[in-house]
Structures are given as structure tokens and as C-alpha cells.
KEVO-107966 format. One record per residue (C-alpha): x, y, z. Coordinates in steps of 0.001 Angstrom, whole numbers, padded with zeros to 6 digits, always signed. Each point is the difference from the previous one (the first is absolute). Last residue first. Layout:
# residues N
XYZ;...
//
This chain:
# residues 448
+004655+009017+044832;-001461-000801-003118;-001726-003213+000786;-001217+000804+003858;-001599+002906-001585;-001575-001937-002224;+000128-000268-003683;-002929+000831-002443;-001501-002522-001887;-000111-001062-003420;-001959-002948-002136;+000778-001323-003448;-002951-000577-002382;-001869-001898-002591;-002191+001228-003532;+000059-001121-003108;-003227+001133-000459;-003227-001550-000048;-000652+001267+003783;-001316+003449+000327;-001311+000928+002868;+002128+002990+000529;-000480+001385-002767;+003051+000572-002421;+003201+001884-000425;+003316-000621-001756;+003219+001817+000403;+002784-000178-001828;+003355+001608+001801;+001564-003572+000524;-000445-001013-003451;-002292-001671-002135;-002145+000658-002784;+002660-000453-002846;+001056-002960+002524;-003126-001588-000653;-002237-000940+002633;-001644-004261+000245;+002438-000992+002436;-001043+003384+001625;+000784+003039+000808;+001822+002149+002469;-002413+002421+001558;-004022+000018+001370;-001270+003135+000836;-003523+000133+001319;-003125+001589-001967;-003314+001897+002061;+002381+002173+002215;+000462+002625-002895;+001930+000214-003143;-001837-001888-002879;-000905+002771-002340;+003757+001448+000199;+001647-002936-001530;-000826-001650-003364;-002746+003037-000639;+001160+002883+000064;+001640+000036-002682;+003886+000244-001312;+001448+000466+002445;-001998+001010+003444;+002306+002382+002028;+001259-001065+003458;+002330+002083+002264;-000152-001452+003088;-001246-003458-000892;-004094-001131-000897;-001749-002453+001694;-000779-003786+000257;-000633-000608+003472;+003442-001602+001639;-000958-003441+001781;+002146-002005-002221;-001477-003082-002237;+003146-001786-001796;-000245-000712-003567;+000995-004115-000262;+003351-001238-001487;+001429+002729-001561;+002351+002832+001901;+000278-000106+003911;+001104-003512-000658;+002467-000011+003169;+000947+002202+002476;+003614+000372+001217;-000240+004268+000709;+002311-000161-002785;-002443-000982-002457;-000301-003718-001193;-000489-001088-003729;+003232-001942-000240;-001146-002580+003027;-003107-000344-002475;-001767-003076+001775;-000858+000374+004015;-004007-000654+000024;-000179-001926-002730;-000923+001206-003445;-003763+001268-000735;-001606-001462-002660;-000713+000053-004024;+004046+000051-000736;+001277+002265-002883;-003350+002076+000679;+002435+003292-000262;+001457-000115+003222;+001841-002094+002501;+002832+001660+001158;+003593+000160+000652;+001802-002580-002365;-002944+000282-002728;+001400+003352-000934;-001429+003240+001239;+001801+003553-001466;+002861+001105+002103;-000183+002562+002007;+000817-001702+003237;-000897-003387+001954;-003344+001711+001532;-000884+001398-003366;+000280+004145-001207;+002070+000777+002923;-000343+002159+002506;+003345+001421+000968;+001803+000999+003436;+002738-002236-001102;+000945-002591+002743;-003984+000233+001234;-001331-001239-003659;-003781+001194+000010;-001902-002183-002601;-002359-002215+001776;+000317+000728+003580;-000561+003446-000739;-003161-001061-002950;-001784-002000+002794;+000850+002355+003283;-002031+003059-002408;-002518-002070-000916;-001107-001192+003447;+000697-003115+001493;-002482-002598+001021;-000182-000180+003301;+001482-002882+002607;-001200-001945+002861;-000639-002598-002098;-003617-000174+000505;+000341+003911-001303;+001812-001192-002705;-002767-002307-000847;-002606+002013-000025;+001685+002756-002307;+000818-002519-002449;-003692-001111-000028;-001426+003120-000169;+002411+001195-003076;-001182-003211-001295;+001262-003100-001156;+001062-001611-003412;+004073-001312+001542;+001291-001013+002640;+003708-000361-000639;+001367-003711-001262;+001416-002331+002616;-003114-001407+001315;-001072-001210-003873;-004149-000289+000215;-000651-003164-001830;-000482-000220-003274;-003385+000652-002409;+001111+001292-003566;-002240+002464-001590;+002322+002999+000233;+000456-000772+003319;-002643-001814+002384;+001014-000629+003592;-000303-002950+002375;+000565+000288+003848;+000337-003648+001342;-001066-001124+003394;-003466-001174-001276;-000519+001461-003089;-000061+004338+000206;-000035+001748-002661;+002044+002712-001543;-001097+002701-003407;+000150+003307+002421;+002104+000031+003341;-001904-001610+003067;-003249+000544+001849;-001783+003013-001674;-004110-000102+000447;+000041+003149-002461;-002192+001724+002340;+001459-001112+003006;+003207+000411-001100;-000743+003583-001326;-001376+000928+003180;+002874-001366+001746;+001942+002134-002331;-001338+003340+000444;-000352-000633+003794;+003647-000657+000142;+001291-003665+000455;+001996-002054+002634;-002624+000706+003010;-002992-001793-002620;+001053-003451+000399;-001172-002731-002089;+001881+000259-003186;+003619+000452+002571;-001571-002967+001625;+003399-001603+000696;+000030-002747-002980;-000411+003413-002555;+003333+002117+001315;+002031-003179+000658;-000600-001115-003820;+000546+003949-001225;+003968-000957+001609;-000249-002909-002427;-001018+001868-003088;+002313+002250+000688;+000735+003773+000962;+002192+001724-002256;+003839-000038+000838;+002389+001287+002173;-002928+001681+002103;+000004+003538+000924;+001530+001725+003151;-000216+003785+000580;+002060+002993+001235;-001897+003038-000714;+000053+001204-004166;+000565+003225-000837;-001164+000950-003618;+001787+002084-002691;-001584+001012-003532;+000687-001438-003561;-003229+000663-001733;-001538-001803-001224;-001017-003290+000382;-003896+000962-000666;+000933+001809-003440;+001030-003761-001534;+003760-000413-000443;+000992-000836-003246;+003323+002175+000209;+000922-000193+002975;+001706+002475+001612;-002263+002067+002347;-000743-003141+001812;-001977-000927+003288;+001400-000149+003778;+002970+001440+000980;+001188-000954+003243;+000267+001590+003937;+000986-002133+002294;-001258-002482+002735;+002034-004036-000062;-001147-002516-002416;-000182-003587+002291;-000569-003164-001599;-002503-002311+000104;-000140-003847-000071;+003721-000670-000527;+002512-002406-002200;-002509-002127-001024;+000671-003413+001038;+000594-001117-002790;+002010+002428-002710;-000350-001001-003709;-003640+000163-000261;-001519-001744-002890;-000285+001671-003432;-003937+000635-001018;-001898-002688-001882;-000157+000119-004049;-002412+001256-001572;-003691-000933-001418;-003287+001663-001397;-002825-001759-001301;-000742-001889+003432;-003520-001738-000580;-003178+001874+000876;-001109+002723+002515;+000938+003604-000668;+001001+002011+003102;+003787-000391-000460;+000097+000661-003507;-002016+003533+000872;+003195+000593+002665;+001899-000896-003558;-001858+003009-001711;+000456+001994+002727;+003970-001016-000101;-000396+000953-003803;-002125+003558+000764;+002803+001128+002053;+002754-000877-002912;-002317+001859-002314;-000054+003193+002183;+004055-000273+000556;+000779-000401-003674;-002723+003223-000376;+001971+001681+002382;+003000-000394-001377;-000807+000710-003535;-001196+003268+001539;+002911+000563+001750;+002419+000032-003015;+002870+001064+001948;-002099+003728-000569;-002933-001050-001977;-002879+001274+002689;+002587+002627+000893;+000099+001968-003233;+002734+000262-002944;+002240-003069+001421;-000703-003173-001521;-000632+001133-003640;-002450-001639-002116;+000703-001934-002732;+001133-003655+000719;-002321+000229+002880;-003258+000934-002227;+000593-003084-002252;-000454-002043+002478;-002377+001478+001467;-001541-000497-003114;+000507-003958-000225;-001233-000602+003322;-003114+002038-000537;-000400-002486-002992;+000570-002904+001981;-002187+000835+002924;-003270+000104-002084;+000897-002662-001823;+000133-002125+003278;-003043+001717+001263;-001883-000688-002926;+000811-003797-000239;-001205-000247+003778;-002731+002038-000262;-000344+003358+000119;-002416+001386+003195;-003461+001036-000548;-000099+000308+003735;-002061-002812+002416;+003505-001711+000805;+000850+003404+001351;-002600+000610+002845;+002224-002271+002693;+002896+001968-000354;-001463+003508+000637;-000514+001865-003471;+000711+003668-000600;+003239+000130+002379;+001905-002773-001840;-000384+001704-003650;-000502-002726-002521;-003417+000068-001358;+000151+003892+000277;+002968+000366-002584;-001540-002714-002531;-001982+002443-001859;+003523+002228-000742;+001807-003607-001991;+003011+001263-001864;+000221+003954+001148;+002321+001866-002162;+003464+000273+000848;+001938+002680+002220;+002445-002789+001059;+000256+000973+003507;-003538+000516+000649;-001705-002041-002735;+002463-002835-000609;+001940-000568+003639;-002427+001341+002887;-003711-000702-001850;+000731-003017-001916;+002385-001434+002365;-003125+000337+002361;-002554-001656-002370;+002775-002668-000683;+000093-000984+003710;-004012-000446+000302;-000279-001891-002815;+001937-002976+001465;-001284+000922+003750;-003533-000390-001727;+000523-003525-001629;+001214-000669+003492;-003514+000616+001313;+000283+002139+002814;+000664-000961+003499;-001667+000405+003673;-003418-001398-001795;+001902-003403-000229;+000908-001723-003113;-001432+002040-002498;-000566-001762-002904;+000997+001796-003974;+003859-002149+000431;-000939-003061+001045;-002469-000530-002794;+002682+001515-002150;+001835-003216+001241;+003088+000479+002306;+003694+000300-000196;-000107+002346-002403;-000824+002761+002406;+002676-000307+002637;+002653-000773-002835;-001656+003095-002120;+000660+002425+002942;+003532-001650+000606;+001329+000820-003581;-001109+003407+000294;+002002+000669+002810;+003343-001165-001663;-000843+002104-002899;-001131+002913+001760;+003234-000330+001817;+002434-000627-002908;-001303+002831-001676;+000635+002263+002653;+003645-001413+000641;+000481+001239-004104;-001510+002938+000723;+002856+000494+002503;+002340-000714-002080;-000968+002021-002637;-000077+003444+002426;+003314-001002+001100;-000236-001468+003439;+001954+001926+002768;-003496+001574+001286;-001097-003751+000134;+002231-000925+002826;-002364+001040+002558;-002050-003102-000712;-001976-001688-002888;+000014-003553+000598;+000632-003255-002253;-000855-003659+000906;
//
């Protein structure tokens, strides 16, 4: 995989365009693979009211590419202005989209191919320095990330669909160290730089870089595992309201939550459904498909809490040796298969303790990839935030109704994941590939 980092400023315009073209093509191949894996009936079906039909996602990525790259950047005439409203995510909720007069599978494929041909022509002709939207190919990077985000959404739809397995991938690598080096790590108090002002494809909610003071804290060395979560369930974690917030307990009762999504118990054994396969829940893997409320209840039960967004980011990217904040836990170099579980390379999280080469300076591992991690923070603007290039990407979601997730999952592509990247969702969501790790404030005795 190839991502576009701050070093893009040193690339010639032609080299930058070539790298962008590679990213566009690599991303499109993933979209095609996810949609070609099923027949047309599956493409037009709604597999859950939480998700769009796969065929909607497919045409939607083309619609956004046409709007931003063909019309705005390229100044070209609209190809299909008649479908703009159909693929506007703000005009139609996911549960209503199957009733719309959507493009069929073949029409959708033809449409996105035509849009891509024109977008590639725009890329070949446009200057990448004449306005902020195209500086260092930002608009093209925004479209790459947008399509990759929808690819992960389509992967979540595949997890929700019923039927025989259609996606295949090798298992992640085993853990090199047994036992794990530690269960939690200590991060001393101090100020670090949060966010970014230099990442060329960073989205508006990641900007600008700003100093944040974070008090002393401990954070788990790896995400909470299925084995950890077994103990929470067995101790009656879902039956005792004292571990839950009032809002969380109301949701638990209303939704009748008793285990992570896709888990079922038979006798003394927990089973799960994973992309059409029924298998034992592997105790060594990070727990996935849990809501914020479940994560918070577990943390309370464990005598800990969820980390704040600032704590998470400091643990992930602050290097005390240099005082710098890095792009990734391991440094500024792009992700590799030895450092992180990203890009749908595997269809599951790696066992806790994997990817020793990806640990951050504080000693925490698997902060990038494997599972999105819930934080305790509401989704809010950074000081000095400016919406760009449109309010609907981030600003309209700021507030107390959305919780921040960090780090990416096994289904997140490297182009849409870095230590500053911010995801957000409603605290009840479980279909996303989300897990968590815990944090705690040191006692006075520990600091003496």
C-alpha cells in the first residue's frame, strides 16, 4: 500500500499525480471486489436497516467523485445530475434507500467507470497548487478516503448478510511474545501536540495541530480481549446496572443486550458468526462488535475507565525522546504488514500482543488497525477548527450525541487511517468493527 504523507511536498507534480492515480485504482479494485463477490440479488438487498444496499454504496462513491473531481476540480459538465439527490447521504436515511429508484448493478458499474475515466483525465490536466482544494492533491485524497470508508462500510454489510461465505483471507500472524510484556503502560503527565497541520490529506476535524496537557495515566497495552470480556459476562456484567450509565442501562434493557453482536452461547461455549462462518469465539483476539455503552460498562466493572481522546492520541504518537508527535505509533513511515492489521488483509483482529513492530514509544500495541477503539470523548471541534471543504463532513456531527473512536480496524485502509484520524458514531452502534482498551488514573501512592 502507498499513502500520501507530508513528504508529498517534495514530490514533483508528475510523481504526485502518479501516486494519486495508484491510490485511486487500488481503492477502486477493493470496491469492485466487495461488490463482485455477491450476485445482483445480494447487491440490491438491504441486509440490515442499519446499512444501505451495497449497490447504493457503489454508485454513491461514484457520485461523490463526480461532484468533487469531475465538476468542481475539473470544471466539467455534470454527467448525471438527475441522480444527485438519490445518492446524497443527508437526504435519505439508510433504511429508506432500498425504496429509491437507484441505479441497478450494471448501471452503477458503468457509471463509476465513466466517472473514473473523467476524473483521471482531470488529474492529468489539473495544477495541484492553484487553490486549497487541490493543494497537494487534497480533493483526490478526500475521494480516496471517502471510497475507502465506504469500502469498510460495505465490509460491515458483508458481515451482516446471511448466506455462505464469499470473502476469504488468511489469518493474522501469531503473537511472537508469550506471555505479553505487560498488561498496561504508564504515560507521564505533560503537554503534547494533538492533531495535525501538516498531513496533506488530513480531514478538517483532525486540524489544526494544538498543544494539549494530559495528566498522568495508565492505558492498556493492548485492546480488551474476548477472554477478558468472557469474565465480564460470567460475573453478571450485563445483569447489574451498577456498571452501566443510566443511558447505557436503558439501552441494554431496550435492546436486550447480553453479549457482543454476533455471539451466541451453546452450553459452556461461545460461538460467533464471522462473514458467514460459525466458529468458536477465540479468547486471544480483541473483542469486536461492542457498543460504547458495553465498553464503558466493562471499564467500570474492571475498576478502570475508557481513555479520553487526548489520552489515546498521546499514547499512540507522542515520543518522549524527541518531544514530537509522530504520524503513527512506530514513527512517520507508512504502515506495513509487520506493523498493523489494516486494509482487509485479514478478516479478523490479530491476537492481542501481535505486531510488536507497531508498538508506540510508551509500549502500547495495536493502536492502529485490528479494532476501532471507543474513547470517552464526545466528537467536538479542535481549537481553531475551520470546516473544509464542506460543513457536512464533520461540523454537523459535533455535539454530545456522537462518541469518538480511534485507531482503525482490520477493515480500515491505510489511506484512511493515521494516529490523528478521528472516527465517530452513536454510542449504541455495534455493527462497526469496534472494540476498546481501558485507562485509569494512577493513585497517589503509585505516583509517590
